Phi, psi and omega in degrees: 000112187238021183298135181290141173308135181085000179290144179201162167236171176257139175278183184292349177251013176080017181268147182284126174250114185290139170252106186278150177259190185295322180297315177298318179300321178297319176294319178294326178296318180291318180292319177299317180294325179296313180298314180296322178294326177298315177296324173301318183297330183285342189313306185286351184268345181276105185202160175305138180096339180277145178272152178292336177293323177292322176298320178296319178300318180296325175298307182303313182294323180294314186285312186291331176291349180249011178082011177264166180243131172285112191292333182284340185294109181086355183291117181051028176092000180296136188267005187227170185273355177202170174251137177228119185241123191246130173058256183276359176283131186271314180195168174061028174296137182269119177300147183214146177292341181260359178266100180264135176292145178245161179304127179092352179298144169246144183211148173256127175247123186246117184236134171234120181256140172256119179234116181051038174089351177260147186255135172242114190242122179207154172216158185213148174278144175230162174235139175260108184076226183245119182282164177290156179303323180296318178295317179299316180297323180291320180295315181296318180292326179291323174296313178303316179294320178299312180291328176300316177298316182296326180293348179275350188279119179191159177300137179090341173293166173238158184299332176296330176297316181296310180301320180296321181294316177300314182299318181300317179293313182300313181295323180298333177264354178086021183255156177261163179242127178294133185254340185289338181238136188227169170289173189206153167298153186204152178180245172283340174259139184295309183230123177208180177292150006268163170279136181248099179279143185259017166227158179166181177241138178299145179078014178238156172093181184302132176281132182279141181232153175304136179102347175289138177229130182202172177258148170243118189207062180295140176249117178253137179251144179286335178249229179288163183280344187284151182230165174220152183267134175284172186293343180286352178080002181233310187292123172258138178234163176291138184296332183256007175079009181282163178293152177225151180217155183204142165234155181212134170231150169266127185230155176234140177279124178253174176300328185259347184164251186217143169244128175267114181281346191240028173296148180296123173304331182272000180084011183286142176234297182241146176288158000283148181259135176289154180296148180256128180284000000 
């Protein structure tokens, strides 16, 4: 990776898309591993009866004790160190001491760690106890869709290729894709260009170049794709009350293909996850 510092291209709307070099990739790698390790750490704590507020406390403790910063805490006024979205909650759920997990709940925990100024953004689905077969199928399909999109990432590919791959998996399983929320460029800035849509047509959109870094984070709903915002101003839920699931990775375009910065150090992919010693 030999991209010059400050290198960028413009997307189709004229926004700057940073082309990161080797030093940046090293920083992103460290931040991504920190966030992923935090999600590993949570595995034995996600169970019926635990509060989402307690899980948030564990996120804050894990990151700050290792010199990292939880990026969501105070970001645009968000009050917690991570987002936790349960069942029909699509994203940006606010952890609470009074929200207790119940048997069969599925939940997404979204953690972003800042390490030496670099952001590592990732989320993962968890289950409290034993989920219903329908919930398990949704979680598994969402993981498959996320990885299908990531496999499209390489120099010369286009963002429409990624979106088309995600959409193909979702449709094959009968699920809809949320369109109001997309992936995003990331680096020293939490959210920047390009936007990563999880629907699309092959051969369309921004051409990928080595040094681009962004998140892939499709949200699949068991019912319709539409969402509504709750009164807290943050939490989005499915408009029809159906279950929703999401996985997220931060990835970088390399000369040879793609690097996933947020792979689980413990090798976790799908829940349930074994405890990490």
